[in-house]
N, CA and C atoms as an extended XYZ file, in Angstrom:
495
Properties=species:S:1:pos:R:3:atomname:S:1:resname:S:1:resid:I:1 pbc="F F F"
N         0.845       -1.173        0.000 N   MET     1
C         0.000        0.000        0.000 CA  MET     1
C         0.890        1.237        0.000 C   MET     1
N         0.586        2.149       -0.856 N   SER     2
C         1.384        3.356       -1.005 CA  SER     2
C         0.958        4.418        0.003 C   SER     2
N         1.880        5.272        0.371 N   ARG     3
C         1.576        6.384        1.265 CA  ARG     3
C         1.255        7.650        0.492 C   ARG     3
N         1.182        7.547       -0.816 N   TYR     4
C         0.912        8.721       -1.640 CA  TYR     4
C        -0.464        9.278       -1.328 C   TYR     4
N        -0.523       10.559       -1.137 N   ARG     5
C        -1.786       11.249       -0.909 CA  ARG     5
C        -1.983       12.256       -2.033 C   ARG     5
N        -3.200       12.330       -2.521 N   LEU     6
C        -3.498       13.324       -3.543 CA  LEU     6
C        -3.289       14.715       -2.951 C   LEU     6
N        -2.753       15.646       -3.735 N   PRO     7
C        -2.590       17.000       -3.208 CA  PRO     7
C        -3.946       17.627       -2.923 C   PRO     7
N        -3.991       18.443       -1.869 N   ARG     8
C        -5.230       19.131       -1.527 CA  ARG     8
C        -5.545       20.157       -2.598 C   ARG     8
N        -6.818       20.334       -2.901 N   PRO     9
C        -7.156       21.374       -3.877 CA  PRO     9
C        -6.791       22.746       -3.325 C   PRO     9
N        -6.359       23.620       -4.208 N   ALA    10
C        -5.955       24.956       -3.780 CA  ALA    10
C        -7.155       25.703       -3.220 C   ALA    10
N        -6.969       26.298       -2.050 N   ALA    11
C        -8.038       27.063       -1.419 CA  ALA    11
C        -8.132       28.429       -2.099 C   ALA    11
N        -9.322       28.968       -2.111 N   THR    12
C        -9.537       30.285       -2.680 CA  THR    12
C        -8.701       31.303       -1.909 C   THR    12
N        -8.015       32.168       -2.627 N   ALA    13
C        -7.086       33.117       -1.995 CA  ALA    13
C        -7.763       34.450       -1.678 C   ALA    13
N        -8.923       34.391       -1.044 N   LEU    14
C        -9.637       35.599       -0.629 CA  LEU    14
C        -9.735       35.609        0.889 C   LEU    14
N        -9.769       36.816        1.454 N   ILE    15
C        -9.902       36.945        2.903 CA  ILE    15
C       -10.542       38.292        3.220 C   ILE    15
N       -11.274       38.337        4.318 N   THR    16
C       -11.856       39.601        4.770 CA  THR    16
C       -10.796       40.371        5.552 C   THR    16
N       -10.955       41.677        5.722 N   PRO    17
C        -9.984       42.441        6.518 CA  PRO    17
C        -9.864       41.917        7.950 C   PRO    17
N       -10.980       41.478        8.539 N   GLU    18
C       -10.937       40.939        9.904 CA  GLU    18
C       -10.120       39.650        9.959 C   GLU    18
N       -10.307       38.786        8.968 N   GLY    19
C        -9.560       37.532        8.920 CA  GLY    19
C        -8.077       37.776        8.726 C   GLY    19
N        -7.729       38.738        7.875 N   GLU    20
C        -6.320       39.073        7.650 CA  GLU    20
C        -5.692       39.613        8.931 C   GLU    20
N        -6.436       40.440        9.664 N   ARG    21
C        -5.936       40.977       10.923 CA  ARG    21
C        -5.686       39.851       11.943 C   ARG    21
N        -6.610       38.869       12.006 N   ARG    22
C        -6.428       37.745       12.937 CA  ARG    22
C        -5.199       36.912       12.573 C   ARG    22
N        -4.978       36.675       11.271 N   LEU    23
C        -3.796       35.910       10.863 CA  LEU    23
C        -2.510       36.671       11.196 C   LEU    23
N        -2.508       37.986       10.984 N   ARG    24
C        -1.329       38.789       11.328 CA  ARG    24
C        -1.087       38.794       12.833 C   ARG    24
N        -2.149       38.847       13.638 N   GLU    25
C        -2.001       38.785       15.095 CA  GLU    25
C        -1.440       37.438       15.527 C   GLU    25
N        -1.918       36.359       14.898 N   GLU    26
C        -1.388       35.034       15.214 CA  GLU    26
C         0.091       34.950       14.865 C   GLU    26
N         0.471       35.461       13.704 N   LEU    27
C         1.874       35.468       13.287 CA  LEU    27
C         2.721       36.257       14.282 C   LEU    27
N         2.252       37.427       14.675 N   HIS    28
C         2.984       38.254       15.643 CA  HIS    28
C         3.114       37.524       16.980 C   HIS    28
N         2.039       36.932       17.452 N   GLN    29
C         2.056       36.206       18.731 CA  GLN    29
C         3.052       35.046       18.685 C   GLN    29
N         3.034       34.288       17.604 N   LEU    30
C         3.955       33.155       17.486 CA  LEU    30
C         5.405       33.606       17.420 C   LEU    30
N         5.688       34.613       16.582 N   TRP    31
C         7.062       35.007       16.330 CA  TRP    31
C         7.670       35.849       17.447 C   TRP    31
N         6.906       36.756       18.023 N   HIS    32
C         7.457       37.696       19.002 CA  HIS    32
C         7.188       37.332       20.451 C   HIS    32
N         6.250       36.416       20.702 N   VAL    33
C         5.936       36.059       22.086 CA  VAL    33
C         6.238       34.584       22.350 C   VAL    33
N         5.561       33.706       21.634 N   ARG    34
C         5.662       32.272       21.914 CA  ARG    34
C         7.042       31.705       21.594 C   ARG    34
N         7.608       32.049       20.440 N   ARG    35
C         8.908       31.492       20.049 CA  ARG    35
C        10.025       31.889       21.020 C   ARG    35
N        10.129       33.164       21.423 N   PRO    36
C        11.169       33.494       22.416 CA  PRO    36
C        10.997       32.755       23.750 C   PRO    36
N         9.755       32.533       24.184 N   GLU    37
C         9.521       31.782       25.421 CA  GLU    37
C        10.033       30.351       25.297 C   GLU    37
N         9.693       29.697       24.185 N   VAL    38
C        10.108       28.304       23.974 CA  VAL    38
C        11.616       28.229       23.793 C   VAL    38
N        12.202       29.183       23.086 N   THR    39
C        13.658       29.207       22.892 CA  THR    39
C        14.369       29.317       24.238 C   THR    39
N        13.858       30.191       25.100 N   ARG    40
C        14.434       30.345       26.444 CA  ARG    40
C        14.335       29.033       27.230 C   ARG    40
N        13.189       28.355       27.159 N   ALA    41
C        12.997       27.089       27.867 CA  ALA    41
C        13.935       26.007       27.330 C   ALA    41
N        14.138       25.983       25.999 N   VAL    42
C        15.050       25.001       25.405 CA  VAL    42
C        16.482       25.278       25.850 C   VAL    42
N        16.861       26.544       25.905 N   SER    43
C        18.221       26.899       26.352 CA  SER    43
C        18.447       26.466       27.793 C   SER    43
N        17.457       26.686       28.638 N   GLU    44
C        17.582       26.282       30.040 CA  GLU    44
C        17.660       24.768       30.171 C   GLU    44
N        16.857       24.050       29.372 N   ALA    45
C        16.885       22.593       29.408 CA  ALA    45
C        18.210       22.058       28.879 C   ALA    45
N        18.779       22.716       27.855 N   ALA    46
C        20.062       22.271       27.299 CA  ALA    46
C        21.185       22.482       28.299 C   ALA    46
N        21.061       23.493       29.136 N   ALA    47
C        22.102       23.773       30.119 CA  ALA    47
C        22.149       22.723       31.232 C   ALA    47
N        21.112       21.928       31.353 N   LEU    48
C        21.067       20.915       32.412 CA  LEU    48
C        21.967       19.719       32.126 C   LEU    48
N        22.422       19.572       30.900 N   GLY    49
C        23.347       18.477       30.625 CA  GLY    49
C        22.885       17.595       29.491 C   GLY    49
N        22.850       16.285       29.735 N   ASP    50
C        22.569       15.267       28.724 CA  ASP    50
C        21.264       15.563       27.989 C   ASP    50
N        21.374       15.815       26.686 N   ARG    51
C        20.196       16.178       25.897 CA  ARG    51
C        19.441       14.968       25.365 C   ARG    51
N        20.088       13.814       25.315 N   SER    52
C        19.452       12.644       24.727 CA  SER    52
C        18.289       12.119       25.569 C   SER    52
N        18.329       12.332       26.879 N   GLU    53
C        17.258       11.857       27.754 CA  GLU    53
C        16.536       13.011       28.443 C   GLU    53
N        16.721       14.198       27.946 N   ASN    54
C        16.118       15.386       28.541 CA  ASN    54
C        14.784       15.654       27.853 C   ASN    54
N        13.683       15.281       28.524 N   ALA    55
C        12.354       15.397       27.921 CA  ALA    55
C        11.994       16.851       27.643 C   ALA    55
N        12.355       17.766       28.522 N   GLU    56
C        12.041       19.178       28.316 CA  GLU    56
C        12.743       19.711       27.071 C   GLU    56
N        13.983       19.303       26.876 N   TYR    57
C        14.738       19.733       25.702 CA  TYR    57
C        14.101       19.181       24.419 C   TYR    57
N        13.797       17.886       24.418 N   ILE    58
C        13.224       17.241       23.230 CA  ILE    58
C        11.853       17.843       22.898 C   ILE    58
N        11.018       18.014       23.919 N   TYR    59
C         9.698       18.601       23.697 CA  TYR    59
C         9.823       20.041       23.199 C   TYR    59
N        10.738       20.806       23.776 N   GLY    60
C        10.943       22.190       23.352 CA  GLY    60
C        11.387       22.287       21.903 C   GLY    60
N        12.282       21.396       21.484 N   LYS    61
C        12.725       21.395       20.085 CA  LYS    61
C        11.554       21.078       19.149 C   LYS    61
N        10.681       20.149       19.563 N   LYS    62
C         9.509       19.840       18.742 CA  LYS    62
C         8.569       21.035       18.673 C   LYS    62
N         8.404       21.740       19.791 N   MET    63
C         7.551       22.931       19.809 CA  MET    63
C         8.126       24.008       18.887 C   MET    63
N         9.430       24.197       18.913 N   LEU    64
C        10.059       25.178       18.022 CA  LEU    64
C         9.823       24.815       16.560 C   LEU    64
N         9.923       23.534       16.266 N   HIS    65
C         9.680       23.074       14.893 CA  HIS    65
C         8.251       23.398       14.470 C   HIS    65
N         7.273       23.121       15.333 N   GLU    66
C         5.870       23.392       15.017 CA  GLU    66
C         5.608       24.887       14.859 C   GLU    66
N         6.192       25.692       15.723 N   ILE    67
C         6.032       27.147       15.631 CA  ILE    67
C         6.623       27.651       14.321 C   ILE    67
N         7.824       27.209       13.991 N   ASP    68
C         8.475       27.638       12.750 CA  ASP    68
C         7.676       27.208       11.521 C   ASP    68
N         7.101       26.007       11.561 N   ARG    69
C         6.297       25.524       10.449 CA  ARG    69
C         5.066       26.413       10.261 C   ARG    69
N         4.390       26.745       11.355 N   ARG    70
C         3.196       27.591       11.266 CA  ARG    70
C         3.555       29.010       10.809 C   ARG    70
N         4.681       29.543       11.278 N   VAL    71
C         5.124       30.883       10.874 CA  VAL    71
C         5.410       30.911        9.375 C   VAL    71
N         6.091       29.881        8.859 N   ARG    72
C         6.364       29.809        7.417 CA  ARG    72
C         5.065       29.770        6.626 C   ARG    72
N         4.113       28.949        7.086 N   PHE    73
C         2.828       28.855        6.402 CA  PHE    73
C         2.122       30.207        6.403 C   PHE    73
N         2.032       30.866        7.559 N   LEU    74
C         1.339       32.147        7.655 CA  LEU    74
C         1.977       33.208        6.775 C   LEU    74
N         3.293       33.271        6.758 N   ARG    75
C         3.969       34.276        5.925 CA  ARG    75
C         3.670       34.055        4.446 C   ARG    75
N         3.762       32.791        4.002 N   ARG    76
C         3.471       32.494        2.594 CA  ARG    76
C         2.010       32.752        2.264 C   ARG    76
N         1.137       32.367        3.153 N   ARG    77
C        -0.300       32.522        2.899 CA  ARG    77
C        -0.699       33.996        2.863 C   ARG    77
N        -0.172       34.799        3.790 N   LEU    78
C        -0.511       36.216        3.822 CA  LEU    78
C        -0.032       36.936        2.559 C   LEU    78
N         1.087       36.493        1.995 N   GLU    79
C         1.579       37.091        0.742 CA  GLU    79
C         0.649       36.795       -0.427 C   GLU    79
N         0.009       35.624       -0.417 N   SER    80
C        -0.789       35.214       -1.575 CA  SER    80
C        -2.264       35.607       -1.474 C   SER    80
N        -2.705       36.077       -0.322 N   LEU    81
C        -4.125       36.395       -0.139 CA  LEU    81
C        -4.506       37.744       -0.716 C   LEU    81
N        -5.727       37.829       -1.228 N   LYS    82
C        -6.291       39.094       -1.696 CA  LYS    82
C        -7.338       39.510       -0.673 C   LYS    82
N        -7.145       40.689       -0.093 N   ILE    83
C        -8.066       41.201        0.911 CA  ILE    83
C        -9.235       41.877        0.196 C   ILE    83
N       -10.436       41.395        0.460 N   VAL    84
C       -11.638       41.940       -0.168 CA  VAL    84
C       -12.231       42.971        0.792 C   VAL    84
N       -12.032       44.257        0.465 N   GLN    85
C       -12.493       45.328        1.343 CA  GLN    85
C       -13.724       46.036        0.793 C   GLN    85
N       -13.828       46.101       -0.515 N   GLU    86
C       -14.934       46.850       -1.105 CA  GLU    86
C       -16.207       46.009       -1.147 C   GLU    86
N       -17.322       46.706       -1.070 N   ARG    87
C       -18.612       46.043       -1.169 CA  ARG    87
C       -18.922       45.821       -2.647 C   ARG    87
N       -19.698       44.794       -2.972 N   PRO    88
C       -20.027       44.563       -4.380 CA  PRO    88
C       -20.965       45.645       -4.905 C   PRO    88
N       -21.020       45.783       -6.211 N   ALA    89
C       -21.878       46.791       -6.832 CA  ALA    89
C       -23.354       46.469       -6.612 C   ALA    89
N       -23.699       45.187       -6.663 N   ASP    90
C       -25.087       44.771       -6.469 CA  ASP    90
C       -25.245       44.210       -5.061 C   ASP    90
N       -25.803       44.998       -4.158 N   LEU    91
C       -25.961       44.581       -2.762 CA  LEU    91
C       -27.160       43.670       -2.546 C   LEU    91
N       -27.892       43.349       -3.605 N   HIS    92
C       -29.061       42.493       -3.492 CA  HIS    92
C       -28.747       41.050       -3.887 C   HIS    92
N       -27.477       40.768       -4.136 N   ARG    93
C       -27.036       39.404       -4.453 CA  ARG    93
C       -26.008       38.971       -3.409 C   ARG    93
N       -25.865       37.654       -3.266 N   VAL    94
C       -24.922       37.089       -2.302 CA  VAL    94
C       -23.551       36.981       -2.957 C   VAL    94
N       -22.577       37.641       -2.352 N   TYR    95
C       -21.189       37.558       -2.793 CA  TYR    95
C       -20.297       37.349       -1.568 C   TYR    95
N       -18.993       37.274       -1.807 N   PHE    96
C       -18.017       37.091       -0.737 CA  PHE    96
C       -18.190       38.188        0.316 C   PHE    96
N       -18.185       37.812        1.588 N   GLY    97
C       -18.296       38.766        2.686 CA  GLY    97
C       -19.713       39.051        3.136 C   GLY    97
N       -20.703       38.490        2.456 N   ALA    98
C       -22.101       38.765        2.801 CA  ALA    98
C       -22.543       37.972        4.020 C   ALA    98
N       -23.376       38.615        4.832 N   TRP    99
C       -24.110       37.920        5.895 CA  TRP    99
C       -25.436       37.506        5.268 C   TRP    99
N       -25.734       36.212        5.299 N   VAL   100
C       -26.953       35.689        4.679 CA  VAL   100
C       -27.789       35.002        5.748 C   VAL   100
N       -29.062       35.387        5.818 N   THR   101
C       -29.988       34.723        6.733 CA  THR   101
C       -30.850       33.778        5.914 C   THR   101
N       -30.841       32.511        6.318 N   LEU   102
C       -31.619       31.473        5.646 CA  LEU   102
C       -32.730       31.006        6.576 C   LEU   102
N       -33.786       30.543        5.973 N   GLU   103
C       -34.890       29.969        6.735 CA  GLU   103
C       -35.197       28.613        6.125 C   GLU   103
N       -35.289       27.576        6.975 N   ASP   104
C       -35.595       26.250        6.436 CA  ASP   104
C       -37.107       26.084        6.304 C   ASP   104
N       -37.529       24.897        5.880 N   GLU   105
C       -38.958       24.648        5.641 CA  GLU   105
C       -39.799       24.793        6.910 C   GLU   105
N       -39.186       24.547        8.061 N   ALA   106
C       -39.898       24.660        9.333 CA  ALA   106
C       -39.924       26.103        9.848 C   ALA   106
N       -39.250       27.006        9.156 N   GLY   107
C       -39.233       28.406        9.568 CA  GLY   107
C       -38.106       28.750       10.520 C   GLY   107
N       -37.172       27.825       10.727 N   LYS   108
C       -36.042       28.063       11.633 CA  LYS   108
C       -34.967       28.871       10.905 C   LYS   108
N       -34.589       30.049       11.447 N   PRO   109
C       -33.576       30.867       10.765 CA  PRO   109
C       -32.147       30.442       11.121 C   PRO   109
N       -31.240       30.704       10.204 N   ALA   110
C       -29.802       30.493       10.423 CA  ALA   110
C       -29.077       31.603        9.678 C   ALA   110
N       -28.024       32.134       10.305 N   ARG   111
C       -27.296       33.262        9.712 CA  ARG   111
C       -25.846       32.850        9.458 C   ARG   111
N       -25.351       33.111        8.249 N   TYR   112
C       -23.993       32.743        7.860 CA  TYR   112
C       -23.310       33.920        7.180 C   TYR   112
N       -21.992       33.955        7.311 N   ARG   113
C       -21.190       34.912        6.549 CA  ARG   113
C       -20.230       34.126        5.679 C   ARG   113
N       -20.127       34.513        4.430 N   ILE   114
C       -19.233       33.828        3.495 CA  ILE   114
C       -17.859       34.484        3.593 C   ILE   114
N       -16.876       33.705        4.036 N   VAL   115
C       -15.520       34.203        4.273 CA  VAL   115
C       -14.514       33.301        3.570 C   VAL   115
N       -13.236       33.650        3.672 N   GLY   116
C       -12.177       32.854        3.069 CA  GLY   116
C       -11.940       31.558        3.828 C   GLY   116
N       -11.278       30.596        3.198 N   PRO   117
C       -11.046       29.298        3.832 CA  PRO   117
C       -10.122       29.359        5.046 C   PRO   117
N        -9.378       30.459        5.219 N   ASP   118
C        -8.474       30.578        6.352 CA  ASP   118
C        -9.162       31.118        7.603 C   ASP   118
N       -10.415       31.515        7.488 N   GLU   119
C       -11.066       32.165        8.622 CA  GLU   119
C       -12.428       31.577        8.980 C   GLU   119
N       -12.783       30.432        8.410 N   PHE   120
C       -14.116       29.899        8.689 CA  PHE   120
C       -14.206       29.359       10.120 C   PHE   120
N       -15.355       29.595       10.732 N   GLU   121
C       -15.683       29.099       12.072 CA  GLU   121
C       -17.174       28.815       12.094 C   GLU   121
N       -17.574       27.589       11.842 N   PRO   122
C       -19.007       27.276       11.787 CA  PRO   122
C       -19.771       27.658       13.062 C   PRO   122
N       -19.133       27.579       14.208 N   ALA   123
C       -19.813       27.922       15.460 CA  ALA   123
C       -20.215       29.396       15.492 C   ALA   123
N       -19.461       30.254       14.821 N   ARG   124
C       -19.771       31.683       14.761 CA  ARG   124
C       -20.552       32.054       13.500 C   ARG   124
N       -20.886       31.057       12.679 N   GLY   125
C       -21.642       31.320       11.463 CA  GLY   125
C       -20.779       31.741       10.289 C   GLY   125
N       -19.466       31.571       10.388 N   LEU   126
C       -18.553       31.922        9.298 CA  LEU   126
C       -18.289       30.668        8.475 C   LEU   126
N       -18.715       30.682        7.207 N   ILE   127
C       -18.515       29.513        6.353 CA  ILE   127
C       -17.576       29.870        5.207 C   ILE   127
N       -16.792       28.901        4.797 N   SER   128
C       -15.813       29.107        3.731 CA  SER   128
C       -16.501       29.282        2.388 C   SER   128
N       -15.928       30.140        1.573 N   VAL   129
C       -16.436       30.360        0.218 CA  VAL   129
C       -16.343       29.072       -0.599 C   VAL   129
N       -15.484       28.140       -0.186 N   ASP   130
C       -15.328       26.868       -0.881 CA  ASP   130
C       -16.318       25.804       -0.407 C   ASP   130
N       -17.083       26.085        0.654 N   ALA   131
C       -18.038       25.120        1.201 CA  ALA   131
C       -19.234       24.962        0.260 C   ALA   131
N       -19.837       23.779        0.238 N   PRO   132
C       -20.997       23.557       -0.647 CA  PRO   132
C       -22.147       24.540       -0.387 C   PRO   132
N       -22.412       24.875        0.869 N   LEU   133
C       -23.485       25.822        1.169 CA  LEU   133
C       -23.180       27.192        0.573 C   LEU   133
N       -21.949       27.658        0.728 N   ALA   134
C       -21.571       28.961        0.175 CA  ALA   134
C       -21.648       28.946       -1.345 C   ALA   134
N       -21.205       27.873       -1.957 N   ARG   135
C       -21.281       27.781       -3.420 CA  ARG   135
C       -22.732       27.827       -3.903 C   ARG   135
N       -23.630       27.212       -3.130 N   ALA   136
C       -25.050       27.234       -3.500 CA  ALA   136
C       -25.634       28.638       -3.338 C   ALA   136
N       -25.085       29.422       -2.416 N   LEU   137
C       -25.621       30.761       -2.145 CA  LEU   137
C       -25.084       31.837       -3.078 C   LEU   137
N       -23.851       31.696       -3.553 N   LEU   138
C       -23.218       32.752       -4.341 CA  LEU   138
C       -24.042       33.136       -5.568 C   LEU   138
N       -24.263       34.438       -5.701 N   GLY   139
C       -24.989       34.973       -6.848 CA  GLY   139
C       -26.501       34.977       -6.707 C   GLY   139
N       -27.024       34.377       -5.631 N   LYS   140
C       -28.473       34.315       -5.445 CA  LYS   140
C       -28.995       35.628       -4.872 C   LYS   140
N       -30.308       35.837       -5.017 N   THR   141
C       -30.959       37.059       -4.536 CA  THR   141
C       -31.912       36.729       -3.392 C   THR   141
N       -32.493       37.773       -2.841 N   LEU   142
C       -33.444       37.649       -1.742 CA  LEU   142
C       -34.644       36.814       -2.169 C   LEU   142
N       -35.196       36.030       -1.248 N   ASP   143
C       -36.374       35.166       -1.453 CA  ASP   143
C       -36.143       34.038       -2.448 C   ASP   143
N       -34.898       33.693       -2.691 N   THR   144
C       -34.581       32.582       -3.594 CA  THR   144
C       -34.609       31.275       -2.818 C   THR   144
N       -35.108       30.215       -3.441 N   GLU   145
C       -35.077       28.880       -2.854 CA  GLU   145
C       -33.708       28.260       -3.125 C   GLU   145
N       -33.129       27.653       -2.110 N   ILE   146
C       -31.841       26.978       -2.248 CA  ILE   146
C       -32.051       25.512       -1.867 C   ILE   146
N       -31.669       24.598       -2.746 N   HIS   147
C       -31.716       23.174       -2.454 CA  HIS   147
C       -30.305       22.739       -2.099 C   HIS   147
N       -30.141       22.204       -0.894 N   ILE   148
C       -28.825       21.813       -0.404 CA  ILE   148
C       -28.815       20.315       -0.140 C   ILE   148
N       -27.833       19.631       -0.699 N   SER   149
C       -27.687       18.194       -0.474 CA  SER   149
C       -26.873       17.973        0.794 C   SER   149
N       -27.429       17.241        1.735 N   THR   150
C       -26.730       16.904        2.975 CA  THR   150
C       -26.773       15.391        3.149 C   THR   150
N       -26.155       14.902        4.202 N   LEU   151
C       -26.187       13.471        4.477 CA  LEU   151
C       -27.611       13.007        4.772 C   LEU   151
N       -28.424       13.914        5.311 N   ALA   152
C       -29.817       13.585        5.629 CA  ALA   152
C       -30.718       13.673        4.394 C   ALA   152
N       -30.181       14.112        3.281 N   GLY   153
C       -30.968       14.251        2.056 CA  GLY   153
C       -31.062       15.701        1.608 C   GLY   153
N       -31.955       15.974        0.694 N   GLN   154
C       -32.141       17.335        0.172 CA  GLN   154
C       -32.836       18.209        1.221 C   GLN   154
N       -32.340       19.420        1.389 N   GLN   155
C       -32.969       20.385        2.283 CA  GLN   155
C       -33.290       21.642        1.487 C   GLN   155
N       -34.424       22.222        1.792 N   LEU   156
C       -34.864       23.429        1.121 CA  LEU   156
C       -34.723       24.608        2.073 C   LEU   156
N       -34.081       25.675        1.619 N   HIS   157
C       -33.907       26.893        2.409 CA  HIS   157
C       -34.310       28.093        1.554 C   HIS   157
N       -34.708       29.163        2.224 N   TYR   158
C       -35.044       30.415        1.570 CA  TYR   158
C       -34.123       31.504        2.075 C   TYR   158
N       -33.651       32.361        1.196 N   ILE   159
C       -32.829       33.496        1.605 CA  ILE   159
C       -33.773       34.589        2.064 C   ILE   159
N       -33.662       34.976        3.352 N   THR   160
C       -34.562       35.995        3.908 CA  THR   160
C       -33.873       37.330        4.108 C   THR   160
N       -32.544       37.350        4.141 N   ALA   161
C       -31.832       38.636        4.301 CA  ALA   161
C       -30.412       38.506        3.763 C   ALA   161
N       -29.930       39.597        3.173 N   ILE   162
C       -28.549       39.695        2.683 CA  ILE   162
C       -28.013       41.032        3.194 C   ILE   162
N       -26.887       40.972        3.936 N   GLU   163
C       -26.304       42.191        4.494 CA  GLU   163
C       -24.796       42.196        4.249 C   GLU   163
N       -24.265       43.387        4.079 N   TYR   164
C       -22.823       43.570        3.971 CA  TYR   164
C       -22.416       44.549        5.063 C   TYR   164
N       -21.398       44.184        5.840 N   SER   165
C       -20.975       45.081        6.926 CA  SER   165
C       -19.905       46.030        6.443 C   SER   165
């Protein structure tokens, strides 16, 4: 059996200003706060002597590796992202950055914002532009019926509100 994995599909390179700010804050926190703390701990552990059986030293080196990996990813990703700041010309259609309120057949409302793949948080109602629900919503207008395929089967939703902040 091969260990080959298919490459992940490229994520859409769009982000909201809030998402870009959060990624920059994470990068700053990792590089200027967390990394110096871990480096100091590794130096102290190395000063204790034998490094081959020093769990604090080994764990610290692994933490540094993980921090450096995340910092490299964030720097590359931030360079390639396009920050979408302007509102679309047609505010009556669903586009990137829109807050969309949906109502299911039972009348239960749900509110989502279409954001970039680097900032989605389903618990806060932030869904990725690459998600099936977002793809079904893009370009639609108010009072449009949306048919969404889920594991439970087809679901019918209505767009009841579209807002841009």
